[in-house]
TIZATI-692583 format. One record per residue: residue in one letter; x, y, z of N, C-alpha, C, O in turn. Coordinates in steps of 0.001 Angstrom, whole numbers, plus 500000, padded with zeros to 6 digits. Layout:
BEGIN
AXYZXYZXYZXYZ
...
This chain:
BEGIN
M502207507621485072500931508257485357500696509374484338501435509497483362
G499667510183484570499341511195483592498494510673482456498161511414481531
T498139509382482521497286508762481523496313507828482238496406507609483446
L495376507282481458494427506342482051495152505113482584494976504743483745
I495965504480481744496665503262482163497675503574483260497956502723484103
G498227504797483254499196505182484270498600505305485662499331505273486652
H497282505444485749496614505467487051495941504128487360495937503687488509
V495380503489486349494663502237486574495616501120486979495315500351487892
A496772501020486302497709499929486590498222499982488033498096498982488740
P498798501104488511499217501130489912498046501026490876498184500483491972
G496875501554490461495706501446491319495311500003491556494982499628492682
L495339499186490507495037497765490670496061497083491569495721496179492333
G497328497523491474498359496968492346498070497259493809498112496357494646
F497774498529494123497415498888495500496174498135495958496100497687497102
L495201497997495063493945497344495414494168495869495754493640495376496750
V494944495167494932495204493740495172495972493542496470495614492682497274
V497026494330496684497808494206497921496945494536499135497027493859500160
G496113495584499020495245495945500132494256494841500482494058494539501659
L493632494237499473492697493138499720493409491920500292492879491245501174
W494606491639499793495412490516500292495736490716501774495610489785502569
H496146491914502138496459492204503535495206492199504396495224491700505521
L494122492751503873492871492802504633492405491390504987492049491118506134
Y492410490506504011491997489121504238492906488431505251492421487788506183
N494208488559505076495141487834505928495204488386507344495348487617508294
H495099489707507507495091490268508858493847489824509614493943489457510785
I492680489849508972491457489404509639491556487929509986491212487527511098
R492022487123509045492140485677509283493101485382510431492798484570511306
L494253486039510428495240485809511468494709486232512833494940485548513830
F493998487359512879493449487822514150492366486884514663492321486608515862
L491493486388513795490424485496514228490975484162514714490428483573515647
L492039483680514103492629482407514510493419482544515805493416481631516632
R494093483669515990494980483846517144494809485244517749495746486041517709
P493660485553518294493439486911518822494346487263519992494760488416520118
S494662486306520845495474486605522025496954486748521706497681487414522444
S497413486134520617498835486205520263499062486918518939500115486769518318
Y498067487697518507498157488357517204499291489376517176499391490237518050
V500141489266516163501172490258515866501101490519514372501175489580513580
A500959491779513973500724492121512572502003492024511755502955492754512033
P502057491148510754503213491134509842503141492316508868502068492868508623
V504282492687508328504314493741507312503871493182505970503203493871505200
W504238491945505686503855491276504452503540489828504797503868489355505885
F502903489127503866502461487769504133503110486791503152503031486986501939
P503742485754503663504320484736502777503229483921502094502112483804502597
V503567483371500962502640482549500188503145481111500206504343480864500064
R502244480187500377502625478778500423503313478366499127502732478465498046
G504545477906499244505298477463498080506115478555497421507002478262496619
A505835479815497744506592480945497189506569482052498238505789483000498145
R507426481914499225507365482752500426507317484238500112506514484956500708
H508148484724499197508277486155498953507496486630497721507831487658497133
L506457485882497331505731486234496110505154487641496181505246488388495208
E504563488018497311503991489373497440505044490444497171504807491386496416
L506201490290497793507261491292497638507849491273496235508203492323495699
I507957490099495638508471489999494270507530490701493296507980491377492371
L506224490541493505505260491222492637505324492738492822505149493488491862
V505574493191494051505737494628494280506955495145493520506903496202492893
I508052494389493582509268494783492855509008494807491356509406495750490672
A508338493769490836508062493705489400507160494856488961507406495474487926
G506131495144489731505238496242489385505933497592489445505721498447488586
A506774497782490473507498499045490593508493499213489452508625500303488895
A509192498136489105510156498205488001509453498505486684509950499297485883
A508292497875486452507531498140485230507064499588485184507075500211484123
S506654500126486331506215501519486388507361502477486070507171503462485357
I508547502187486597509715503038486317510051503014484831510348504052484240
L510004501822484227510285501713482793509247502473481969509590503133480988
M507990502379482367506941503092481634507134504602481727506925505316480746
E507526505085482886507681506524483085508919507082482393508874508179481835
L510024506341482422511301506894481968511762506384480608512623507002479982
V511202505262480138511681504682478875510560504561477844510685505055476724
V509471503906478227508405503633477260507575504883476977507262505169475821
G507220505623478015506339506771477860506897507927477058506207508411476161
P508121508407477328508653509563476586508727509314475090508961508186474655
A508526510363474299508492510232472842509810509689472294509813508909471342
R510930510098472893512238509624472417512743508457473260513920508101473195
H511836507853474065512140506683474896513308506916475848514046505992476189
Q513457508128476255514360508494477350513950509881477828513548510706477008
P514038510167479126513422511379479669514317512608479674513888513669480127
F515545512499479185516477513619479283516443514485478029516073514031476946
D516842515750478205516963516664477083518251516357476329519049515526476762
R518448517027475209519628516741474386520936517095475100521984516527474793
D520875518036476056522087518387476790522242517587478084523111517894478900
G521405516563478277521518515703479438520759516167480660520810515499481692
T520058517286480586519282517781481716517855517230481660517430516650480661
V517135517430482757515739516972482829514832518105482369514782519143483030
P514114517947481260513216519012480801512000519147481711511627518205482409
A511395520316481694510274520595482586509092519656482336508384519290483274
N508875519264481076507719518418480769507919516961481175507002516150481044
H509121516621481671509362515248482147509623515189483642509965514128484164
L509470516309484341509663516289485789508663515355486467509018514630487397
H507412515373486001506401514508486617506717513036486392506354512199487218
N507396512699485272507797511311485057508781510852486127508670509746486656
F509750511720486440510725511384487478510059511310488854510441510481489679
E509080512158489104508386512120490390507614510822490558507672510193491615
H506891510417489517506156509158489584507106507973489712506848507042490475
A508214508011488957509192506926489033509838506853490413510195505769490873
S509993508006491079510587508018492409509679507339493433510169506684494354
V508359507489493282507423506787494165507566505278493969507603504518494936
S507644504856492709507816503425492426509146502919492965509223501803493480
L510193503730492850511510503344493362511459503139494872512067502201495387
A510741504004495590510632503867497043509952502549497414510378501881498357
L508902502168496685508233500896496944509142499718496602509134498703497298
L509922499852495533510873498803495159511924498620496256512262497490496612
V512438499725496790513438499656497860512855498964499086513528498141499707
Y511617499286499443510971498632500591510889497129500385511284496359501260
A510373496702499221510183495268498980511514494530498949511625493436499505
A512520495108498311513838494470498257514447494379499653515034493357500008
A514310495438500444514842495422501809514143494362502650514789493656503423
A512818494246502502512068493254503277512514491834502938512634490993503829
I512761491562501653513224490230501250514582489922501868514774488845502433
H515521490852501769516860490606502289516863490497503810517594489674504361
L516072491298504495515983491201505949515417489856506370515873489266507350
D514427489368505636513824488082505970514797486935505714514902486018506530
R515506486978504593516461485913504290517612485887505278518137484821505601
A518004487057505755519090487127506741518607486825508151519417486709509070
R517282486696508333516676486474509647517191487501510648517551487162511776
A517219488741510225517737489821511055516803490082512230515586489970512085
P517354490429513391516493490789514529515641492007514185516088492917513486
C514421492010514682513479493128514444513283493389512960513096494534512549
R513324492336512158513258492542510706511928493142510264511894493922509312
D510837492793510934509555493369510533509456494841510909508851495631510184
A510047495208512036510036496614512424510825497454511428510395498543511047
V511979496944511010512792497669510028512072497721508681512073498756508014
S511460496607508282510708496585507021509536497561507068509230498230506081
Q508884497633508232507751498556508365508216500006508266507514500844507699
L509380500303508806509925501652508678510244501975507220510039503100506764
A510752500966506487511020501172505056509716501426504297509678502261503393
A508649500711504663507347500941504034506828502336504376506277503020503514
A507001502762505629506576504100506028507336505172505253506764506193504870
A508630504934505024509420505889504236508903505972502804508879507053502216
A508488504834502238507950504835500875506652505636500803506464506424499876
F505751505441501775504489506185501770504728507664502061503986508520501578
A505766507967502852506102509368503101506575510049501817506226511199501553
Q507369509332501025507810509885499743506638510068498795506565511066498077
E505717509105498791504528509231497948503745510485498316503352511258497443
L503519510682499616502752511842500069503474513143499725502855514099499260
M504793513172499959505562514390499682505547514734498201505313515887497837
L505795513741497334505893514011495905504539514386495304504483515201494383
F503453513810495806502134514196495308501740515584495814501072516340495108
H502155515914497036501823517231497579502623518337496887502108519430496653
L503887518044496561504758519034495909504915518734494423505974518983493849
H503873518203493801503931517769492408504232518959491492503708520058491671
S505094518699490507505449519767489565504339520048488561504277521139487994
A503456519064488337502358519253487382501303520190487969501185520331489186
D500546520822487085499484521738487501498266520928487935497580520334487103
H498003520907489235496860520177489760495871521147490401495331520887491476
A495646522269489719494782523297490290493307523042490006492453523538490741
G492983522281488957491590522096488564490979520855489166491248520500490313
V490140520193488361489451519008488855490442517878489132490233517086490051
E491516517796488349492545516790488621493196517049489971493542516109490687
G493362518322490322493927518671491610493048518222492768493556517857493829
Q491726518245492573490829517792493631490979516293493860490971515828495000
Y491115515534492765491370514088492897492662513843493664492705512994494554
H493720514586493324495011514380493968495000514855495425495685514271496265
L494244515889495728494150516362497105493539515291498003494025515051499109
L492481514654497531491843513590498306492740512353498367492757511645499373
L493479512096497296494427510983497308495496511202498373495911510254499040
Q495942512445498536496940512741499563496399512441500961497143511997501835
G495119512680501166494518512360502458494578510870502753494895510469503873
V494274510044501751494337508596501936495780508149502159496046507303503013
A496712508718501390498126508367501560498620508744502953499442508033503531
A498126509854503497498516510264504844498019509257505889498722508964506856
V496808508731505690496281507710506605497128506441506518497449505838507543
T497491506031505297498336504853505128499680505044505814500175504135506480
L500268506216505655501547506521506299501416506468507819502247505861508494
A500375507102508358500196507131509808499988505726510377500567505378511406
A499161504922509706498908503567510189500157502700510099500403501873510977
T500947502883509043502184502116508908503176502486509996503820501609510572
A503308503779510283504210504222511347503729503740512713504542503322513537
L502427503793512965501886503307514231502104501807514396502248501311515513
G502127501089513274502337499652513339503686499258513901503837498153514421
V504676500142513808505993499860514385505904499846515904506481498969516547
A505199500791516479505076500894517934503971500008518493504015499634519665
A502984499669517673501851498869518149501604497690517211500571497638516544
P502550496733517154502391495612516212501260494662516582500830493865515748
R500764494733517829499668493857518242498292494484518025497276493864518339
S498249495692517497496970496369517308496315495920516013496804496210514922
F495203495208516146494454494783514965493809495977514277493691496000513052
A493390496971515061492753498153514477493708498895513548493304499345512476
V494978499026513954495961499701513111496149498937511801496198499540510729
S496253497615511888496419496800510679495201496895509771495329496927508547
L494018496939510379492784497025509596492714498359508856492340498401507684
V493073499446509536493053500762508895494082500823507772493788501349506699
R495285500295508001496318500323506964495875499540505724496046500006504597
S495310498358505936494868497539504802493709498203504062493680498226502832
A492759498741504819491613499411504184492051500655503425491500500960502367
S493031501372503949493508502572503242494215502211501945494152502965500974
L494889501063501920495504500598500669494427500252499642494574500548498457
V493339499620500107492222499305499208491619500588498644491389500696497440
L491366501558499520490771502825499072491720503579498155491289504182497172
Q493015503548498471493987504233497623494000503621496219494038504345495224
G493967502290496143493942501636494844492670501937494069492712502230492874
A491538501862494763490259502141494093490196503590493611489647503870492545
W490762504511494401490725505918494017491651506192492830491325507015491975
F492800505514492767493672505623491599492916505195490338492958505883489318
V492231504062490416491481503558489262490384504536488875490212504847487696
A489637505025489866488558505977489591489098507250488948488482507804488037
M490253507710489427490860508912488888491241508724487425490947509574486585
G491901507597487126492320507351485753491148507261484792491182507826483699
V490102506539485210488942506355484330488178507666484168487773508010483057
A487978508394485253487152509599485201487840510755484479487180511527483785
L489153510883484634489859512036484067490282511836482614490484512817481898
W490420510598482165490896510367480797489900509610479936490270509004478930
T488631509649480337487545509153479501486638510339479199485878510764480069
P486702510885477979485955512123477679484472512046478025483891513032478479
A483858510888477814482420510776478079482086510876479567480941511154479924
L483076510652480442482828510672481883483197511995482530482985512172483729
L483743512928481762484095514233482328482835515012482686481833514916481977
P482866515785483777481687516593484144481347517611483059482197517987482253
R480126518037483054479686519024482078480512520304482217480708520813483321
G480990520812481085481822522008481077483310521715481161484112522646481237
C483703520432481149485114520043481216485505519310479942484702518572479372
V486730519513479500487240518860478287488678518414478528489339518876479458
L489155517496477665490550517079477707491371518017476841491075518210475662
S492398518593477432493264519541476723494661518960476611495214518476477599
H495245519003475400496590518472475173497617519539475541497718520578474889
E498381519259476605499375520214477095500669519491477440500652518489478153
D501795519999476934503125519455477248503217517955476993503829517217477765
G502607517523475911502751516130475516501782515163476157501866513966475883
H500853515620477008499867514714477588498555515467477774498510516695477705
Y497489514706478012496154515297478113495826515639479571496151514887480490
V495179516781479755494798517273481077493334517679481035492882518294480069
A492593517335482080491189517727482169491097519186482618491608519550483677
R490446520008481812490263521417482132488769521741482169488000521273481329
C488371522550483157486971522925483307486834524442483260487690525167483767
R485762524910482654485513526353482581485124526880483965484313526279484669
E485714528005484333485373528605485620484071529388485537483339529501486520
E483788529928484352482527530658484216481372529660484192481475528560483649
G480268530094484804479098529219484864479172528186485971478269527360486103
G480232528214486770480347527278487893480715525867487509480511524949488304
A481263525652486290481597524286485860482698523683486736482622522512487108
L483723524481487066484830523963487874484369523641489292484708522588489832
A483605524535489891483106524295491253482208523057491292482275522260492227
R481364522906490261480494521732490202481301520453490044480992519438490669
A482341520498489204483176519316488989483881518911490278483955517723490592
K484404519886491035485067519568492302484083518986493315484420518065494059
A482874519525493339481858519002494257481507517551493915481299516728494807
L481444517247492616481166515876492201482297514929492605482052513782492977
V483543515421492528484686514610492960484583514320494457484843513198494891
N484203515332495248484052515130496690482970514096496994483139513244497867
L481849514181496257480786513191496441481263511798496068480963510827496763
Q482006511699494968482523510412494524483443509800495577483362508606495866
F484312510623496143485218510117497177484433509648498402484763508623498998
S483401510394498774482572509998499909481933508642499676481860507821500590
W481466508400498451480861507105498139481898505981498146481615504874498604
Y483081506264497645484140505252497662484555504919499096484818503761499419
L484610505938499949484952505705501349483887504850502029484210503919502766
S482619505165501782481534504375502358481567502940501845481353502000502610
A481836502771500550481915501427499978483060500633500601482937499428500820
T484178501313500888485300500623501515484944500162502922485295499051503322
V484248501013503674483814500638505023482871499440504965483005498505505754
V481924499468504039480994498340503892481746497073503542481462496012504096
L482707497168502625483504496005502239484233495415503437484225494199503631
V484863496266504243485617495781505405484693495097506404485010494020506909
V483554495716506690482630495145507675482051493822507176481999492848507927
V481620493781505925481047492546505367482087491438505342481789490301505708
L483299491753504915484363490744504891484674490246506294484863489047506502
Y484729491157507254485030490769508633483949489843509192484261488821509802
L482676490202508985481578489368509487481568488006508811481321486987509457
R481839487989507494481861486719506783482986485822507285482801484618507460
M484130486408507510485270485614507967485111485179509421485672484161509829
C484344485949510210484063485521511589483306484194511610483471483394512531
S482481483966510599481735482706510530482560481572509943482192480406510090
L483660481887509287484490480863508660485674480430509523486084479270509479
Y486222481359510306487429481068511084487146481253512567486658482297512997
K487460480222513336487304480264514783488678480223515438489653479758514848
E488732480715516660490009480787517360490603479403517557489915478470517972
E491886479283517254492587478025517452492853477805518933493088478771519659
P492822476543519406493165476289520812494627476630521078495497476357520251
Q494889477226522232496239477618522596496827476602523566496149476150524489
Y498076476249523355498773475298524206499995475967524813500632476807524177
V500317475596526035501527476085526689502660475146526330502591473964526666
P503715475628525652504802474732525250505606474259526444505888475027527363
L505974472984526422506853472426527440508290472724527064508660472640525893
V509104473074528052510497473402527797511384472547528677510981472103529752
D512600472324528202513538471539528985514288472435529947513980473620530075
G515250471882530607515988472629531606516780473773531045517112474701531782
N517101473748529754517856474830529133516962475920528576517443476879527973
G515640475770528780514725476811528316514379476693526862513917477672526276
H514581475512526224514270475326524817513126474353524670513005473403525443
G512293474585523687511182473704523413511588472574522507512772472313522293
G510580471904521977510841470749521151511314471091519764511854470219519083
D511134472366519290511591472713517955512722473715518068513208473989519166
D513146474266516928514290475158516939513937476556517398514826477365517660
G512617476858517502512190478119518105512366479342517237512173480458517719
D512732479175515943512929480386515149511653480866514502511616481968513955
G510557480027514553509275480456514008509278480633512511508428481350511984
Y510204480007511802510352480223510365509713479057509640510155477915509767
D508680479346508886507944478300508189507610478804506798506812479727506635
D508225478190505792508029478653504429506633478380503914506205479014502949
N505902477449504530504635477026503969503440477466504804502333476961504615
D503648478386505710502558478791506584502443480311506578503406481014506885
V501255480815506226501080482260506145501184482910507515501537484084507618
E500875482149508583500981482715509916502418482797510399502677483377511454
A503361482229509651504755482263510084505287483680510168506209483955510936
A504720484573509393505176485960509445504926486559510811505710487380511288
A503838486152511445503553486669512778504314485911513854504629486471514904
K504616484626513598505312483825514603506783484179514691507337484289515784
G507415484358513543508847484589513577509275485847512896510319486404513237
G508505486325511935508949487474511163508603488809511765509113489841511326
A507730488807512780507297490089513309508403490813514044508338492024514255
G509404490074514424510566490729515018510251491303516373509822490569517263
C510450492602516560510336493235517875508881493525518198508143494065517374
V508483493161519403507193493575519941507505494395521170507931493851522188
F507298495701521091507723496593522160506828496427523374505605496341523269
G507484496384524546506732496300525791506231494918526113505384494767526993
E506728493890525426506250492534525653507060491898526768508286492011526779
S506394491227527711507076490526528782507475489140528329506881488597527397
R508465488563528966508939487231528606507942486193529079507385486334530168
P507694485135528279506760484089528704507317483293529868508533483172530014
M506442482753530694506844481927531830507190480523531357506429479916530604
D508312480014531786508713478659531463507991477662532366507894477865533576
V507492476595531772506829475530532520507708474318532443507914473776531358
S508234473876533561509145472737533583508384471450533472507243471343533921
R509011470483532879508414469162532790508431468487534159509365468692534935
P507435467703534458507417466992535748508484465902535777508621465199536778
């Protein structure tokens, strides 16, 4: 981060994952409203863990960009092996990517091991990643006092919503509203990252009275306090965020209404069981080629759920 591409690239990642989750959560809920359980991630037909693999690849690329490619000497340490002050933000950004990498890797291994409550544990790992993101952005070592600070302050608000919705998803896996808010917040977070990168590192788009200043090896947007340039720039950022939030709400509502006309509730059947309480299949709910399999078998623990009634064969 700290550059245009450093904000646009992760922003596109958040945006794609958010849209992917938004589509799949709405589709799953419309098909199975009575048995809906929100998965943490969605398998892809023919490549079950593709979503998580892409998260790992993106996080690894971000870490390499921050710690190897970005620094002038292609390594972030000082000559005596310590971390210099001008590279602290590189380690902070890389730590956010590392947290997302740990979540995705943990989710893959939990799924392959078919561990009990694997989705609940994966969701906790995702919540820990968003908690680290919020903490590191709030306690950022870089100077975010000006217009860049206003962008980051609003970003922290979106990250807090994502964290809260992810944590609530552990206790309320059947809540479609929680899943919808989490997915929409990922979309808004991605869009805001992109907007931040483009607006802060494109000189022609800077507010009047603001310029790009080269400090500690990277460019920073600075605005004059005299004449109200800084106050005006912050007000414009607030307006921009308000418009992005409204656009996200419109997107969610339009997508939901459109998908309501495309997907209708599937008929529900009561499974027949034998005398040993087993149905006709193996009952593990594991299907590599079905996106709904994450809700059937991968959701793991559903707190407060009663056991289904067995119907004996005549």
